[in-house]
SEDRENNU-104667 format. One record per residue (C-alpha): x, y, z; residue number from 1. Coordinates in steps of 0.001 Angstrom, whole numbers, m for minus. Example, Ala and Ser with C-alpha at 12.3 -4.5 7.8 and 13.67 -1.06 7.14 Angstrom:
# SEDRENNU-104667
        px        py        pz   resi
     12300     m4500      7800      1
     13670     m1060      7140      2
END
This chain:
# SEDRENNU-104667
        px        py        pz   resi
     57378     23031    m77242      1
     54085     21254    m77928      2
     53226     20242    m81423      3
     50262     21533    m83330      4
     48440     18233    m82677      5
     48777     18582    m78862      6
     47663     22224    m78722      7
     43864     21580    m78609      8
     44232     19117    m75707      9
     46391     21504    m73645     10
     43946     24327    m74233     11
     41059     22153    m73030     12
     42993     21059    m69926     13
     43800     24668    m69161     14
     40160     25591    m69333     15
     39129     22722    m66991     16
     41676     23751    m64339     17
     40168     27206    m63973     18
     38063     28080    m60882     19
     34496     26994    m61173     20
     32125     29885    m61074     21
     29623     29829    m58214     22
     26097     31077    m58342     23
     26384     33046    m55098     24
     29224     34167    m52823     25
     28875     34496    m49058     26
     28414     37912    m47514     27
     31943     37972    m46003     28
     33649     37195    m49329     29
     31513     39716    m51162     30
     32386     42369    m48614     31
     36108     41561    m48772     32
     35923     41180    m52570     33
     37653     37807    m52510     34
     36841     34730    m54481     35
     34315     32462    m52716     36
     34063     28775    m53605     37
     30437     28639    m52373     38
     30990     25662    m50058     39
     28285     25338    m47426     40
     27879     25677    m44543     41
     31445     27158    m44445     42
     33205     28352    m47585     43
     36933     27966    m48178     44
     38095     31546    m47500     45
     36002     31793    m44329     46
     37384     28455    m43183     47
     40953     29639    m43671     48
     40226     32754    m41637     49
     38715     30603    m38822     50
     35242     32063    m39136     51
     32324     30416    m37373     52
     29905     28630    m39753     53
     27121     30803    m38378     54
     28899     33901    m39748     55
     29258     32445    m43243     56
     25888     33593    m44542     57
     24475     33659    m48024     58
     22016     36373    m48923     59
     19821     35328    m51807     60
     18621     38133    m54040     61
     14986     37669    m54856     62
     13855     37141    m58443     63
     17361     36127    m59515     64
     18832     33052    m61151     65
     20723     32264    m57958     66
     17896     30387    m56290     67
     19844     27174    m56790     68
     22330     28314    m54176     69
     19501     28779    m51689     70
     18418     25192    m52199     71
     21973     23969    m51711     72
     22216     25935    m48485     73
     18988     24441    m47119     74
     20096     20946    m48095     75
     23379     21379    m46244     76
     21560     22487    m43068     77
     19203     19527    m43265     78
     22160     17198    m43608     79
     23741     18708    m40513     80
     20505     18257    m38510     81
     20309     14598    m39508     82
     23879     14054    m38371     83
     23136     15608    m34973     84
     20002     13466    m34547     85
     21989     10334    m35315     86
     24578     11344    m32722     87
     21877     11790    m30057     88
     20380      8388    m30913     89
     23767      6709    m30600     90
     24299      8307    m27186     91
     20921      7022    m25923     92
     21706      3474    m27010     93
     25086      3715    m25310     94
     23455      4944    m22093     95
     21031      2006    m22037     96
     23909      m393    m22532     97
     25793      1153    m19620     98
     22714       900    m17388     99
     22336     m2810    m18066    100
     26033     m3439    m17526    101
     26208     m1503    m14250    102
     23073     m2834    m12576    103
     24264     m5622    m10303    104
     20821     m6531     m8950    105
     17624     m7649    m10681    106
     15190     m4753    m10961    107
     14030     m3613     m8636    108
     13491     m5667     m5475    109
     16348     m7899     m4444    110
     17648     m8975     m1102    111
     21282     m8186      m624    112
     23224    m10783      1234    113
     20915    m13548         9    114
     21535    m15927     m2853    115
     19554    m15175     m5950    116
     18146    m17714     m8323    117
     15922    m20723     m7763    118
     15088    m22144     m4359    119
     16656    m25461     m3323    120
     13205    m27024     m3581    121
     10764    m26935     m6465    122
      7158    m25769     m6337    123
      6045    m29395     m5930    124
      8439    m29994     m3030    125
     11240    m31743     m4909    126
     14787    m30823     m3966    127
     17308    m29728     m6562    128
     20321    m31136     m4744    129
     21148    m33500     m1934    130
     24129    m31403      m881    131
     24004    m29454      2317    132
     25347    m26135      1122    133
     22301    m24920      m824    134
     20139    m25664      2202    135
     22301    m23797      4666    136
     22824    m20819      2373    137
     19151    m19952      2657    138
     19087    m20288      6415    139
     16814    m17280      6913    140
     13928    m19138      5252    141
     11590    m21412      7168    142
     10904    m24996      6086    143
      8383    m27121      7944    144
      8966    m30612      9256    145
      7103    m32113      6298    146
      9469    m30563      3745    147
     12067    m32591      1879    148
     14835    m30287      3080    149
     13923    m30973      6684    150
     14235    m34679      5959    151
     17611    m34241      4256    152
     18980    m32397      7267    153
     18516    m35569      9277    154
     20821    m37506      6934    155
     24362    m37878      8378    156
     27035    m36286      6204    157
     30783    m35774      6408    158
     32474    m32443      6943    159
     34353    m32721      3643    160
     33165    m30223      1082    161
     31907    m31757     m2181    162
     34049    m31419     m5241    163
     33028    m29094     m7977    164
     32875    m25409     m8676    165
     31922    m23290     m5734    166
     29147    m20759     m5907    167
     30507    m17224     m5689    168
     29360    m15255     m2720    169
     26676    m12724     m3426    170
     28105     m9271     m3605    171
     26629     m6237     m2010    172
     28043     m4008     m4696    173
     26790      m542     m5398    174
     24539      m309     m8465    175
     25433      1921    m11361    176
     24740      5627    m11192    177
     22328      5321    m14106    178
     20016      3089    m12083    179
     19879      5702     m9322    180
     18782      8333    m11841    181
     15467      6531    m12350    182
     12356      8399    m11211    183
     11580      5820     m8512    184
     14604      7030     m6549    185
     13682     10713     m6751    186
     13023     12606     m3534    187
     10710     15558     m2915    188
     12194     18811     m1591    189
     13749     18349      1833    190
     11181     20498      3610    191
      8290     18560      2066    192
      9920     15192      2726    193
     10516     16033      6393    194
      6898     17113      6821    195
      5547     13935      5215    196
      7792     11808      7407    197
      6609     13684     10482    198
      2966     13118      9511    199
      3583      9408      9077    200
      5264      8899     12440    201
      2752     11054     14320    202
      m326      9391     12798    203
       560      5895     11547    204
      3659      4701     13378    205
      2056      5287     16778    206
      m642      2805     15713    207
      1372       310     13665    208
      5088       373     14648    209
      6140     m1919     11835    210
      9605      m425     11428    211
     12479       485     13709    212
     12005      4244     13696    213
     15583      5053     14750    214
     17162      2906     12039    215
     14711      4092      9405    216
     15274      7768     10210    217
     19026      7261     10174    218
     18873      5797      6675    219
     16548      8587      5599    220
     18953     11242      6847    221
     21809      9624      4923    222
     19932     10238      1665    223
     20561     13970      2044    224
     24309     13632      2567    225
     27088     13301        34    226
     27422      9573       657    227
     23746      8801        16    228
     22342      5309       528    229
     25451      3251      1163    230
     25522      m485      1670    231
     26490     m1208      5262    232
     28539     m4187      6430    233
     26236     m7047      7367    234
     28652     m8875      9667    235
     27733     m7197     12935    236
     24557     m5390     11889    237
     21201     m6692     13095    238
     18441     m7606     10692    239
     15904     m4936     11606    240
     14428     m4788      8119    241
     13842     m1344      6651    242
     16761       925      7432    243
     19015     m1909      8534    244
     22271     m3140      7070    245
     20557     m5944      5169    246
     17846     m3813      3598    247
     18223     m3609      m204    248
     18104      m164     m1741    249
     15013      m760     m3940    250
     13052     m2155      m978    251
     13881       880      1148    252
     12820      3329     m1560    253
      9623      1358     m2157    254
      8778      1636      1538    255
      9864      5285      1652    256
      7435      6199     m1133    257
      4676      4342       724    258
      5560      6346      3843    259
      5434      9571      1834    260
      2028      8620       395    261
       635      7795      3842    262
      2087     10965      5324    263
       515     12946      2510    264
     m2920     11612      3496    265
     m2489     13174      6947    266
      m903     16414      5762    267
     m2489     19854      5532    268
     m2024     20110      1778    269
     m4912     21242      m393    270
     m7082     18330     m1607    271
     m5973     18702     m5237    272
     m2300     18933     m4305    273
     m2653     16008     m1918    274
     m4268     13824     m4562    275
     m1593     14654     m7127    276
      1262     14052     m4681    277
      m193     10739     m3529    278
      m486      9618     m7138    279
      3205     10370     m7719    280
      4383      8516     m4616    281
      2064      5601     m5286    282
      3331      5328     m8854    283
      6934      5177     m7662    284
      6063      2608     m5025    285
      4212       481     m7573    286
      7119       618    m10030    287
      9392      m837     m7363    288
      7021     m3749     m6672    289
      8119     m6180     m9364    290
      7729     m9904     m9837    291
     11327    m10421     m8642    292
      9894     m9904     m5168    293
      8661    m13497     m5292    294
     12190    m14885     m5554    295
     13383    m13656     m2159    296
     12091    m12751      1228    297
     13231    m10732      4211    298
     11857     m8693      7067    299
     12317     m5588      4936    300
     10259     m7099      2111    301
      7359     m7905      4450    302
      7502     m4434      6011    303
      7436     m2795      2580    304
      4442     m4904      1536    305
      2560     m4026      4727    306
      3180      m324      4164    307
      1873      m722       616    308
     m1254     m2433      1977    309
     m1760       407      4457    310
     m1884      2904      1622    311
     m3973       719      m698    312
     m6695       644      1959    313
     m7574      4235      1051    314
     m7617      3603     m2710    315
    m10054      2048     m5144    316
     m7980     m1112     m5561    317
     m9440     m3649     m3094    318
     m8332     m6723     m5034    319
     m4790     m5405     m5349    320
     m4775     m4682     m1629    321
     m6082     m8171      m828    322
     m3509     m9924     m3016    323
      m525     m7952     m1711    324
     m1694     m8675      1826    325
     m1738    m12378      1018    326
      1767    m12143      m401    327
      3016    m10456      2773    328
      1467    m13171      4953    329
      2960    m15996      2913    330
      6362    m14338      2925    331
      6134    m13894      6702    332
      5387    m17587      7115    333
      8272    m18380      4786    334
     10565    m16456      7134    335
      9242    m18333     10154    336
      7669    m15284     11779    337
      4656    m17370     12777    338
      6762    m19516     15110    339
      8686    m18364     18136    340
     11073    m21297     17737    341
     12666    m19662     14722    342
     13530    m16564     16785    343
     15807    m18423     19197    344
     18910    m17437     17215    345
     17849    m13793     16941    346
     18902    m10936     19165    347
     16448     m9145     21428    348
     15931     m6328     18925    349
     15443     m8738     16032    350
     12975    m10799     18049    351
     10901     m7738     18912    352
     10842     m6596     15283    353
      9853    m10075     14101    354
      6933    m10104     16533    355
      5816     m6635     15488    356
      5892     m7573     11812    357
      4062    m10861     12372    358
      1272     m9262     14349    359
      1251     m6423     11842    360
       363     m9058      9251    361
     m2401    m10380     11498    362
     m3884     m6937     12145    363
     m3778     m5877      8508    364
     m5226     m9201      7351    365
     m8231     m8644      9601    366
     m8598     m4991      8594    367
     m8408     m5792      4887    368
    m10996     m8510      5317    369
    m13613     m6501      7179    370
    m13139     m3321      5127    371
    m13030     m4795      1627    372
    m14296     m8374      1592    373
    m16702     m8762      4477    374
    m19897     m9926      2712    375
    m18588     m8722      m673    376
    m16735    m11782     m1889    377
    m17293    m14041      1081    378
    m13598    m14855      1376    379
    m12568    m15953      4860    380
     m9299    m14640      6274    381
     m6300    m16694      5225    382
     m4524    m16379      8591    383
     m5403    m18278     11715    384
     m4579    m17376     15287    385
     m1295    m18901     16435    386
      m477    m18451     20111    387
      3098    m19627     19647    388
      4337    m16061     19112    389
      4340    m13881     22257    390
      3093    m10328     22026    391
      5740     m7655     21409    392
      6983     m5772     24433    393
      5902     m2140     24976    394
      9435      m839     24449    395
     10333      2378     22679    396
     12548      2066     19604    397
     15198      4199     21269    398
     15757      1342     23747    399
     16125     m1306     21017    400
     19835     m1202     20086    401
     20920     m1501     16480    402
     24141     m3267     17486    403
     24715     m5964     20041    404
     22180     m7924     22056    405
     21906     m5868     25230    406
     18642     m3981     25634    407
     18956      m502     27040    408
     17194      m136     30362    409
     13741      1442     30316    410
     12286      2561     33616    411
      8673      1812     32707    412
      6781       525     29663    413
      6377      3014     26864    414
      2880      4440     27035    415
      2885      4956     23269    416
      3678      1316     22548    417
      1130        56     25065    418
     m1440       740     22364    419
       249     m1780     20061    420
      m190     m4586     22573    421
     m3852     m3763     23212    422
     m4562     m3344     19513    423
     m3146     m6816     18829    424
     m5445     m8232     21503    425
     m8418     m6707     19689    426
     m7208     m8175     16394    427
     m7108    m11610     18002    428
    m10664    m11200     19284    429
    m11743    m10082     15813    430
    m10213    m13222     14329    431
    m12175    m15368     16787    432
    m15415    m13529     15949    433
    m14905    m14081     12241    434
    m14020    m17720     12800    435
    m16860    m18643     15161    436
    m19678    m16332     14066    437
    m19157    m15673     10360    438
    m17243    m18756      9211    439
    m18028    m21625     11576    440
    m16661    m25031     10678    441
    m20060    m26726     10731    442
    m21608    m24573      8045    443
    m20965    m21643      5753    444
    m22940    m18529      6626    445
    m23663    m16258      3690    446
    m25498    m12995      4263    447
    m26153    m12652       572    448
    m29017    m15099      1041    449
    m31502    m15249      3861    450
    m29606    m14921      7141    451
    m29285    m18100      9126    452
    m30738    m18245     12587    453
    m27994    m17968     15207    454
    m29730    m20564     17351    455
    m29300    m23177     14632    456
    m25558    m23310     15229    457
    m25440    m22536     18924    458
    m24146    m19109     17983    459
    m25895    m17427     20875    460
    m23614    m19235     23301    461
    m20578    m18106     21292    462
    m21972    m14563     21186    463
    m22270    m14441     24963    464
    m18753    m15800     25465    465
    m17236    m13347     22998    466
    m19194    m10467     24525    467
    m17721    m11377     27901    468
    m14270    m11491     26286    469
    m14747     m7959     24960    470
    m15844     m6736     28378    471
    m12757     m8296     29958    472
    m10618     m6497     27399    473
    m12240     m3167     28221    474
    m11841     m3618     31977    475
     m8198     m4702     31724    476
     m7028     m1725     29665    477
     m4180       372     31102    478
     m5390      3539     32755    479
     m3770      5796     30151    480
     m5786      4126     27358    481
     m9202      3911     29021    482
    m11583      6055     27020    483
    m14019      6598     29893    484
    m11231      8267     31868    485
     m9791     10012     28819    486
    m13073     11857     28350    487
    m13076     13038     31969    488
     m9389     13967     32305    489
     m8566     14877     28710    490
     m6584     18076     29525    491
     m3986     16004     31355    492
     m3537     13407     28600    493
     m1234     13900     25678    494
     m2607     14100     22153    495
     m1023     10781     21206    496
     m2623      8863     24063    497
     m5936     10570     23449    498
     m5824      9596     19774    499
     m4936      6012     20647    500
     m7710      5819     23228    501
    m10378      6980     20777    502
     m9128      4534     18145    503
     m9283      1649     20626    504
    m12816      2655     21582    505
    m13908      2797     17941    506
    m12446      m629     17208    507
    m13926     m2092     20372    508
    m17391      m804     19455    509
    m17012     m2002     15881    510
    m16250     m5502     17178    511
    m19430     m5254     19242    512
    m21337     m4426     16068    513
    m19759     m7335     14197    514
    m20571     m9672     17061    515
    m24264     m8791     17208    516
    m24866     m8044     13534    517
    m25925    m11592     12510    518
    m28557    m11555     15257    519
    m29597     m8062     14196    520
    m29927     m9193     10575    521
    m32007    m12174     11645    522
    m34181     m9904     13754    523
    m34715     m7559     10789    524
    m35605    m10458      8504    525
    m38113    m11772     11035    526
    m39699     m8347     11387    527
    m39807     m8026      7628    528
    m41612    m11346      7356    529
    m44131    m10248      9978    530
    m44886     m7086      7965    531
    m45461     m9177      4879    532
    m47951    m11382      6681    533
    m49858     m8361      7995    534
    m50110     m6456      4732    535
    m50913     m9424      2497    536
    m54262    m10458      3918    537
    m55482    m11765       578    538
    m54376    m15427       319    539
    m54183    m15181     m3487    540
    m51654    m12307     m3332    541
    m49653    m13675      m428    542
    m45946    m14029     m1163    543
    m43767    m16751       376    544
    m42330    m15708      3708    545
    m40049    m17216      6308    546
    m41473    m19234      9177    547
    m42616    m17189     12126    548
    m40168    m17066     14990    549
    m41152    m18393     18371    550
    m41483    m16053     21303    551
    m38404    m17622     22893    552
    m36280    m17028     19794    553
    m37436    m13432     19504    554
    m36775    m12856     23198    555
    m33154    m13844     22532    556
    m32794    m11912     19277    557
    m34243     m8606     20489    558
    m31567     m7928     23171    559
    m28832     m8760     20656    560
    m30374     m6394     18118    561
    m30652     m3645     20738    562
    m27009     m4197     21737    563
    m25972     m3870     18084    564
    m27843      m575     17663    565
    m26564       809     20976    566
    m22967        29     19978    567
    m23619      1773     16667    568
    m24846      4944     18350    569
    m21870      4918     20711    570
    m19483      4490     17777    571
    m20920      7515     15972    572
    m20697      9596     19151    573
    m17080      8524     19709    574
    m16103      9507     16167    575
    m17763     12896     16601    576
    m15873     13579     19837    577
    m12520     12590     18343    578
    m13215     14771     15307    579
    m14030     17793     17446    580
    m10828     17287     19457    581
     m8712     16708     16302    582
     m7417     13318     17468    583
     m8892     11051     14816    584
     m7306      8058     13164    585
     m7066      7277      9472    586
     m9918      8836      7514    587
    m10594      5658      5533    588
    m11349      3714      8729    589
    m13651      6478      9933    590
    m15432      6381      6582    591
    m15903      2632      6893    592
    m17200      2918     10467    593
    m19631      5693      9550    594
    m20987      3845      6519    595
    m21485       693      8574    596
    m23183      2712     11319    597
    m25400      4546      8847    598
    m26522      1243      7366    599
    m27532      m175     10734    600
    m29310      3049     11695    601
    m31363      2872      8492    602
    m32420      m695      9241    603
    m33198       161     12855    604
    m35432      3044     11774    605
    m37240       752      9359    606
    m37861     m1719     12183    607
    m39431      1076     14237    608
    m42376      1080     11806    609
    m43402     m2283     13209    610
    m42654     m1871     16896    611
    m40671       598     18963    612
    m37689     m1512     20011    613
    m35125      1314     19988    614
    m34929      4821     21391    615
    m36080      7016     18519    616
    m34423     10158     19863    617
    m31087      8348     20094    618
    m31508      7053     16535    619
    m32246     10535     15205    620
    m29266     12055     17003    621
    m26931      9315     15769    622
    m28173      9661     12181    623
    m27662     13428     12141    624
    m24198     13046     13636    625
    m23316     10354     11107    626
    m24361     12529      8166    627
    m22602     15568      9615    628
    m19314     13699      9952    629
    m19622     12243      6450    630
    m20333     15646      4931    631
    m17407     17180      6789    632
    m15175     14386      5540    633
    m16497     14937      2029    634
    m14945     18406      1995    635
    m11525     16757      1852    636
    m12139     13346       254    637
    m14206     12710     m2849    638
    m14984      9130     m1812    639
    m16842     10365      1251    640
    m19033     12659      m871    641
    m20142      9791     m3077    642
    m20900      7477      m167    643
    m22861     10193      1634    644
    m25185     10690     m1319    645
    m25644      6934     m1684    646
    m26496      6574      1992    647
    m29124      9334      1830    648
    m30737      7796     m1230    649
    m30704      4365       369    650
    m32496      5666      3459    651
    m35243      7244      1373    652
    m35833      4051      m587    653
    m35709      1839      2495    654
    m38267      3886      4431    655
    m40478      4101      1361    656
    m40327       350       887    657
    m41110      m475      4500    658
    m43905      2074      4858    659
    m45615      1406      1526    660
    m48838      m528      1435    661
    m49543     m3511      m775    662
    m47401     m6496     m1720    663
    m43767     m6136      m698    664
    m40823     m7425     m2710    665
    m39530    m10828     m1749    666
    m35895     m9719     m1982    667
    m35118     m8328      1465    668
    m33779     m4836      1597    669
    m31217     m5968      4132    670
    m29047     m7208      1302    671
    m29147     m3881      m536    672
    m28461     m1893      2603    673
    m25623     m4090      3800    674
    m23743     m3910       543    675
    m23418      m126       760    676
    m21455      m334      3985    677
    m18458     m1719      2154    678
    m15612       441       901    679
END
């Protein structure tokens, strides 16, 4: 029995052990009339009964002293939200860690089956090792006779392997699933993707067969199966580039997005939808073009770069297009595509693909130059004609086997691939024109200043020889590609051959224009100078002018100028016919041809004010047709609308300048007119 002294302490302890009163009980406890401990978000009695926290509610009576309970309830909910946010943040960090751990290739372009890391030689040509293994492990790369590695290969060495740790073989392992969830690997709906692929092969592949269509389509079809893009064994598979066994996944998806973007340009989608879709595909393609591309090289890499250049031609990124084209050419040289000697160890299919890709580089280099940098930056083409590589054979992809070295028999050359051979011939002629007429070795011709007389550099002789070369090309065309016969027997010719024939005619006529344009510019400058001398009779107001041309020089320049204008009128008429028959080529090339033609027609009309050298009715018809085609193109492409307005304004100012009386400006209008013809 406790003493009297202990009684106060026991009474106090008894009071402290009693249940603490709460300011507010939950609705369930109040309804059941049980004691509630007020714990939030789930009170004790509700927890014992297994109630959900959402059912343990507290109803606060307004204007009561129990507002403190409301604040406690809100604080508990805020604490729970913070805990959930922290959990989400931890999961995101864990996901990023897994992505880094599972990615077995450097993002995003890597060449499977090739050693990663530094090259066996440095940028200055020094070798990192005198051992043979690093040299042989990069056997798909080309090293010239002047390289250090070529010298080291001549050094006798024993068959014994050097001591030391061996380099592990590069694995072709499958990347983590998280890397495949990136947006660059997303695919459009199957129906849309099939349509875009069809548009690409029916409009672009028939002109530039850069890829093995059978292998590429097979890889594309595998994307829609349960297996997806699987790494194939590289032992017996041929190196066909995109779609082949040695094609890395990121490179294939980069090229696939470029194919989708190009196919979208030829689709029947609404202009707004087409522009938005192209932006998406271009963004994915660009994200897969990383700096790691510079560390490796393969046929697939070059093909992907060429497809990217094809699409960039229709964008407002000329410098980006020019630089990527240069990268593709250098990589092609690094793979030895410029030499037929390096193809001796390749199979028939591989050799044909190597030739297609090499000449694809040549064609695109010339197209990029004349469409973006001709007279704009004055940069000569970086590639030179090399006759060591034979032209590709006109063989359909179905007869180029993906396994083995035996070509399947083809009864006659593929009419579709005949265009490729003839188109390469035109590209070679274009390269000669640029080399001999626009960038001769003896001097640098710049049309930004006063044009240089062709006779000063014996250019007239080169012009006549190149004109004869173009005529030989026209006369030696296969019958199915001759545009003069296509026009007469068009109902019997397929749409593909008709499209190819019109494209060949347009490119042939454009080469004619390029060939005679320096003479035409010189003729215009001479006529301009003659107008200045006539209108400035006052010696005090006379402005400096060029020396007067002799009758002999003018007698040589006038036929060249007439030939340039005639080729221009024929080019406009050819584009109009192909447009009416719905067998046109890429719209960006048509836009370039029409702007170039419109420029020359403006200058020719200005020259008519001095003397009637050209057929005025033909000029008027060509000008109306040129504007009509540009306006029709402007309904689908905003670039065409802007160029059409600029061309109209330029014509008004040019005619006003040439027909106005009084002193004329010393700056020739040829420069202003010529600059507008560039995309």
